[in-house]
C-alpha positions in Angstrom: -3.2 -30.3 -1.2 -5.9 -32.6 0.0 -5.2 -32.4 3.7 -4.8 -28.5 3.5 -8.4 -28.5 1.4 -9.5 -30.6 4.2 -8.3 -28.2 7.1 -9.6 -25.2 5.5 -12.9 -26.4 4.8 -13.0 -28.1 8.7 -12.3 -24.7 10.1 -13.2 -22.3 7.8 -16.5 -20.9 9.7 -14.3 -19.9 12.4 -11.3 -18.4 10.8 -14.4 -16.2 9.0 -15.5 -15.4 12.7 -12.2 -14.3 13.6 -11.4 -12.1 10.6 -14.9 -10.3 10.8 -13.5 -9.5 14.5 -10.6 -8.3 13.2 -12.3 -6.2 10.6 -14.3 -4.1 13.5 -11.3 -2.5 14.9 -11.4 0.9 13.8 -7.7 1.2 13.0 -7.6 4.2 10.8 -4.0 5.2 11.2 -4.4 9.2 9.7 -7.0 9.8 12.8 -5.2 10.5 15.9 -8.5 10.1 18.0 -8.3 6.6 17.1 -4.5 5.5 19.0 -6.6 3.9 21.5 -8.1 1.5 19.1 -4.8 0.7 17.5 -3.8 -0.7 20.7 -6.8 -2.9 21.4 -6.4 -4.0 17.8 -2.7 -4.7 18.5 -3.2 -6.2 22.1 -5.7 -8.6 20.1 -3.8 -9.8 17.1 -0.5 -10.1 19.2 -3.3 -12.9 21.4 -4.6 -14.4 17.9 -1.0 -15.0 17.1 -0.2 -16.7 20.3 -3.0 -18.8 20.1 -1.9 -19.8 16.6 1.4 -20.9 17.5 4.0 -17.9 17.9 5.4 -16.2 20.5 4.0 -12.9 20.3 4.4 -9.1 21.6 3.0 -5.9 21.0 6.0 -3.2 20.8 5.4 0.5 21.1 7.0 2.6 18.8 7.3 6.2 18.2 4.1 6.3 16.5 1.7 3.3 16.6 1.9 0.3 17.8 3.4 -2.7 16.0 2.9 -6.5 16.6 5.8 -9.1 16.3 5.5 -12.7 16.3 7.8 -15.7 15.9 8.1 -19.4 15.7 11.9 -20.6 15.7 11.0 -24.2 16.2 12.6 -25.5 12.8 15.8 -24.5 14.2 18.9 -22.5 13.6 19.9 -24.6 10.3 16.6 -23.9 8.8 16.0 -20.4 6.6 13.8 -17.8 8.2 10.8 -16.2 6.6 9.6 -13.0 7.7 6.2 -12.0 6.6 5.1 -8.3 6.5 2.0 -6.8 6.5 -0.4 -3.8 8.3 -3.3 -3.9 10.7 -3.9 -0.5 10.0 -6.4 1.0 7.1 -7.6 4.1 4.9 -10.1 6.2 5.6 -13.3 6.1 5.1 -14.5 9.0 3.1 -17.0 9.6 1.5 -19.0 7.8 3.8 -22.4 8.5 1.7 -21.2 6.1 -0.9 -20.5 3.1 1.5 -23.9 0.7 0.9 -23.1 -0.8 4.7 -21.2 0.3 7.6 -17.3 0.4 6.6 -16.6 -1.4 10.0 -19.3 -4.1 10.4 -18.4 -7.0 8.0 -21.0 -7.8 5.6 -20.8 -11.0 3.4 -22.8 -11.5 0.0 -22.1 -13.7 -2.6 -18.7 -14.9 -0.9 -17.9 -11.0 -1.0 -16.9 -9.4 2.5 -17.6 -5.8 2.5 -15.6 -4.1 4.9 -12.6 -1.3 5.2 -9.7 -3.4 5.2 -11.5 -6.7 3.8 -8.3 -6.9 1.1 -6.1 -4.4 2.1 -4.5 -5.3 4.5 -6.4 -7.1 7.1 -7.8 -9.6 4.7 -4.6 -10.2 3.1 -2.4 -10.8 6.4 -5.0 -12.8 8.2 -4.7 -15.1 5.5 -1.0 -15.6 6.0 -1.6 -16.3 9.9 -3.7 -19.1 9.0 -0.9 -20.7 7.1 0.8 -20.6 10.3 -2.3 -22.2 11.9 -2.5 -25.3 9.6 1.2 -26.2 10.5 0.6 -25.7 14.3 -2.5 -27.6 14.1 -1.5 -30.5 11.7 2.1 -31.1 12.2 2.8 -29.1 15.6 6.0 -27.7 13.8 7.1 -25.5 11.0 9.6 -26.5 7.8 11.1 -22.8 8.7 11.4 -20.2 10.9 8.5 -17.8 10.8 8.2 -14.2 11.8 5.6 -11.8 11.2 6.2 -7.8 11.3 2.0 -6.3 11.1 2.5 -2.8 11.9 -0.2 -0.2 12.4 0.9 3.1 10.1 1.6 1.6 6.4 -1.1 3.8 5.5 0.0 7.0 7.0 3.9 6.8 6.4 5.1 3.6 8.5 6.6 6.6 11.2 6.7 4.3 13.7 8.2 1.3 12.2 10.7 3.5 10.7 12.0 4.8 13.5 12.1 1.8 15.8 14.0 0.1 12.9 17.4 0.1 14.0 16.5 -1.4 17.5 14.4 -4.2 15.7 17.1 -5.4 13.1 18.3 -8.2 15.6 14.5 -9.3 15.9 13.6 -9.0 12.7 16.6 -11.2 11.2 15.8 -12.6 8.0 16.4 -14.8 5.1 13.4 -14.2 3.3 11.1 -11.3 3.3 7.3 -11.9 1.8 5.6 -8.9 1.4 1.6 -9.9 2.2 0.1 -6.7 0.5 -0.1 -6.8 -3.0 -2.5 -8.2 -6.5 -2.6 -10.6 -9.1 -3.1 -9.9 -12.8 -6.9 -11.3 -12.9 -8.7 -14.0 -11.2 -7.2 -16.5 -13.5 -3.7 -15.3 -13.8 -1.0 -15.2 -10.7 1.6 -13.1 -10.4 4.8 -12.3 -7.8 5.3 -8.9 -7.6 9.5 -7.9 -7.7 8.8 -4.3 -7.0 7.0 -1.1 -6.0 7.3 2.7 -6.7 8.2 4.9 -4.2 6.6 7.9 -2.9 6.6 11.6 -1.7 4.0 13.7 -0.5 3.8 17.5 0.1 0.9 20.0 1.0 0.9 23.6 -0.2 -1.0 26.8 1.2 -1.6 29.6 -0.8 -2.8 32.5 0.9 -4.3 36.1 -0.7 -6.0 37.7 1.9 -6.8 37.5 6.0 -10.3 36.8 5.5 -12.7 35.6 2.8 -13.8 38.2 0.1 -17.2 39.7 -1.1 -16.6 38.5 -4.5 -18.3 41.7 -5.9 -16.7 44.4 -3.8 -13.4 42.4 -4.2 -14.1 41.0 -7.6 -11.0 42.2 -10.3 -9.0 43.5 -7.1 -8.1 40.7 -5.3 -6.3 37.6 -7.0 -8.0 34.7 -6.0 -6.0 32.0 -4.4 -8.0 29.4 -6.1 -7.2 31.0 -9.5 -3.5 30.9 -8.0 -3.6 27.2 -7.4 -5.3 26.4 -10.5 -2.3 27.7 -12.9 0.2 26.6 -10.5 -1.5 22.9 -11.2 -1.4 23.3 -14.9 2.2 24.2 -15.1 3.0 20.8 -13.5 3.2 19.4 -16.9 4.3 19.7 -20.5 2.7 18.8 -23.5 4.4 15.7 -23.8 3.2 14.7 -20.4 6.5 15.0 -18.3 6.7 16.6 -15.5 7.7 19.8 -16.1 9.8 20.5 -12.9 13.7 21.2 -13.7 15.8 17.9 -12.7 12.8 15.9 -12.1 13.9 12.9 -14.1 18.0 13.2 -13.5 18.0 10.0 -11.8 15.9 7.9 -13.6 17.3 5.0 -15.5 16.2 3.6 -18.7 15.4 0.2 -18.6 17.0 -2.5 -21.2 14.8 -4.3 -23.2 16.1 -7.3 -21.3 14.6 -5.7 -18.0 11.0 -5.1 -19.7 11.2 -8.5 -21.0 11.5 -9.5 -17.5 7.9 -8.4 -16.5 4.9 -9.5 -18.1 3.1 -7.1 -20.4 0.3 -6.5 -17.9 -3.7 -6.6 -18.5 -5.3 -2.9 -19.0 -8.7 -4.5 -18.0 -8.7 -2.9 -15.2 -8.6 0.8 -16.8 -11.8 -0.1 -18.4 -13.5 -1.7 -15.3 -12.6 2.0 -13.7 -14.7 3.7 -16.6 -11.2 5.6 -17.5 -11.5 7.2 -21.0 -8.6 9.8 -20.6 -5.3 8.5 -20.4 -2.4 10.5 -18.9 1.1 9.4 -18.7 4.2 10.3 -21.1 3.9 10.4 -24.5 4.8 7.1 -26.5 4.4 4.7 -23.4 1.8 2.3 -22.9 -0.2 2.6 -19.4 1.8 -0.2 -17.9 4.6 1.2 -18.6 3.9 4.3 -17.2 2.7 2.9 -14.0 5.6 0.7 -13.7 8.5 2.4 -15.2 8.1 6.0 -14.9 7.9 8.6 -11.8 4.6 10.3 -11.9 3.4 13.8 -10.3 -0.6 13.6 -9.0 -2.6 16.3 -7.7 -4.7 14.0 -4.8 -6.7 17.0 -3.4 -7.6 20.8 -4.3 -9.6 22.5 -1.7 -10.8 26.5 -1.6 -13.7 28.6 -1.0 -17.1 27.1 -0.8 -18.3 23.8 -2.5 -21.7 23.3 -0.7 -24.8 23.2 -2.2 -25.9 26.2 -3.9 -24.0 29.6 -4.4 -21.9 31.5 -1.9 -19.8 34.5 -4.0 -16.8 34.7 -2.1 -13.1 35.1 -2.9 -11.6 32.6 -0.7 -8.5 33.7 1.8 -6.7 30.2 0.8 -6.6 27.4 -1.2 -4.6 24.1 -0.8 -2.9 21.4 -3.3 -2.1 17.8 -1.6 0.4 16.3 -4.0 1.8 12.7 -4.4 4.6 11.6 -6.4 5.5 7.9 -7.4 9.2 7.5 -7.8 11.1 4.7 -9.5 14.5 3.5 -8.5 17.7 5.8 -7.7 15.3 8.9 -7.1 15.5 10.6 -3.3 12.1 10.8 -2.5 13.0 14.0 -0.1 14.9 15.7 -3.1 12.1 15.0 -5.3 9.9 16.5 -2.5 12.4 20.1 -2.1 12.4 20.2 -6.0 8.7 20.3 -6.3 8.4 22.5 -3.2 10.7 24.9 -4.6 9.2 24.9 -8.0 5.7 25.9 -6.4 7.2 28.6 -4.6 8.9 30.0 -7.5 6.2 29.6 -9.7 3.4 31.2 -7.7 1.6 34.5 -8.7 3.5 37.5 -6.8 1.4 38.6 -3.8 -0.1 35.3 -3.1 1.6 33.9 0.1 2.7 30.0 -0.1 3.7 27.6 2.3 4.8 24.2 1.4 5.1 20.9 3.5 7.0 18.0 2.4 5.2 15.0 4.3 6.1 11.4 4.4 7.9 9.2 2.0 10.1 6.5 0.8 12.3 4.8 -1.8 11.0 2.3 -4.5 12.7 -1.0 -4.3 13.4 -4.2 -6.5 13.5 -8.0 -5.8 15.4 -10.6 -7.7 13.2 -12.6 -10.3 15.6 -15.6 -9.4 16.1 -15.5 -5.6 14.7 -19.0 -4.1 11.6 -17.0 -2.4 10.8 -15.8 -5.8 11.0 -19.3 -7.4 8.8 -20.8 -4.1 6.0 -18.4 -4.4 6.1 -18.7 -8.2 5.2 -22.5 -8.0 3.2 -22.4 -5.0 0.9 -19.7 -6.8 1.0 -22.2 -10.0 -0.2 -25.3 -7.9 -3.1 -23.3 -6.1 -4.3 -21.4 -9.6 -3.4 -23.9 -11.9 -1.8 -21.1 -14.4 1.4 -20.3 -15.3 2.6 -17.2 -12.9 3.6 -13.6 -14.2 6.5 -11.3 -12.8 4.8 -7.7 -12.4 5.8 -4.4 -10.5 3.1 -2.2 -8.8 2.8 1.5 -9.4 2.0 1.7 -5.4 4.0 2.0 -2.8 5.1 0.5 0.5 7.9 2.6 1.3 9.2 0.9 4.7 10.1 -2.3 2.3 13.0 -0.3 1.1 14.5 0.3 4.6 13.5 -3.2 5.6 15.9 -4.6 2.6 18.5 -2.0 3.5 18.8 -3.2 7.2 18.0 -6.8 6.8 19.4 -7.7 3.4 17.0 -10.4 2.2 15.0 -12.0 -0.9 12.0 -10.0 -1.0 8.8 -10.9 -3.1 5.5 -9.4 -2.8 2.5 -11.6 -3.0 -1.6 -11.2 -2.3 -4.6 -11.7 -4.1 -6.3 -8.6 -4.5 -7.9 -7.2 -7.7 -8.0 -3.9 -8.9 -12.0 -4.3 -8.7 -11.9 -4.3 -4.5 -12.2 -1.1 -4.2 -9.3 -0.6 -1.9 -9.1 2.8 -0.4 -12.5 3.6 -1.9 -15.9 3.5 -0.4 -17.3 -0.5 -0.5 -14.0 -2.1 -0.2 -14.4 -6.1 -0.4 -12.5 -9.1 -1.0 -13.6 -12.8 -1.9 -13.6 -15.6 0.5 -12.3 -18.1 -2.5 -9.4 -16.1 -3.1 -8.6 -15.8 0.6 -8.7 -19.3 0.3 -6.1 -19.7 -1.7 -4.4 -17.2 0.0 -4.0 -19.5 2.8 -3.2 -22.3 0.4 -0.3 -20.3 -1.7 1.5 -19.2 2.0 1.3 -22.8 2.9 2.8 -24.1 -0.3 5.5 -21.2 0.1 6.6 -22.6 3.4 6.7 -26.2 2.3 8.8 -25.1 -0.6 11.2 -22.9 1.1 11.7 -25.8 3.7 12.8 -28.1 1.2 15.4 -25.5 -0.1 
C-alpha cells in the first residue's frame, strides 16, 4: 500500500491532466450528430491503453465503437479479469443550470465538474490507472487483464449487444468487474451484487391535424394533454402498485435470508435530494422498493406550449416517455408489450395513439460468496478502513446480463460514486480523493485475485 500511495502521489498531476482530456470528448451517445466524436474518443482511449501496457483496438459495432484491450502476461494458469465500463455520457440538458462548461473540466475543492466526471469516464479511468501501476512498477500483472469499454451504455448498448456473439472468445473471462457503481456513503464501502432490468417506451397521442384555437374548439375537441394525463393517472392503484394486468406475474418474493444478505441501506440520499413525497408500494421501505421491486415511471410529458406567457391552444399531440425498472425473472420486452397494450386499450376513444417499445435489458444478480466478491470486499476494507456492505442497484446496466449469459463469469459491481454526484444532471462531479481510492481498490482486487 505504501508503494501504491507513493506511485499515485508521484504521477497524479499527469493522471489528472489525462482525465481532463478524456472528459473533453463530447460522447453523448443519444446524439447521432456526435458519432465522429465517439470515434475520436475511442481512438484516444485505445492509444492510452496501449501506452499503459495493453494490446488494444477499436472494434466497430452495428452501433458506436467499443474499445477492447488485454494484457495476458500472467499466463494461461492465472485467472482472467474482465473490467467493463463505458466512455459515453448522458445529454447535458438543461444547459442553463450548469455552472461551468460541461465538456471543459473544472476542479473546485478536490471535485472535478464535467459531464462524465463520475459516470463513467472518471470511474473507468481509475481502473485503467491500476493497470499502469502494475506495469510501471512490476512490469507484469498477477492476473490476466482485459477491458471492454463501450460507447452506448447510456442509450441501450446496441452495438455491444449485437456484436457480442462474435466477441465471446475475445471477452472470455473468469471474473467480470463492472466499474460503474456507487458506495453507500463516503465512509462506507459496498460491493454491488445486482441491478434491476429496464424497458423504455414512448407513446404519442394525436387528437387533430393541427394545433387548435382553445376558444373556437374548447369544449369540442378532446385535448391530447388531458388524454395523456388520464392515461398516466391510471397506471397505479391506491396501494402504489402498477395497475397493468400481469405486470407482477414473474416477480418472486424474497426470503428473509435473501433480504438479510444485503445492507439495510442509508436513506440519507433521499433527504439530500430534497424529497418529501415518497412513492413505492404500501408497506415497503424506500430501499426495498428500490432494490427488490419493479417500478414504472413517467420520464417525460410533453404537449402544447410551455414557454413564457400564454398561448391558448389545444395541442394536436402529446407525448409520454416511460421507463420500467425490473427485477429477476421479468422479461423486459414482455413487460413492454403489456404496457403498450394497456395504453392502447385505455386511451380515450377518438384519440389516436402509437406506442414504441425502445431499448431494455434484464436484471442480474451476482454471487455474494464468489472469489471476486471476496477480493473486492477485502480490497475496499483495506482502502476505506471500514466493513464492506453488500448492496443492490435500483438502476440498470442492461448489457451486463447479456455478458453473464455469454461468458458465465463471477460478477461484481464496484465504484466510488455517491448519490450526491449529480450523475445524469447538471453539474455532475467526482471527488479526486475517491478517484484515488478507486485506483487503490482495483489494484488490491487484482492482487487478491492473483493470490487465489
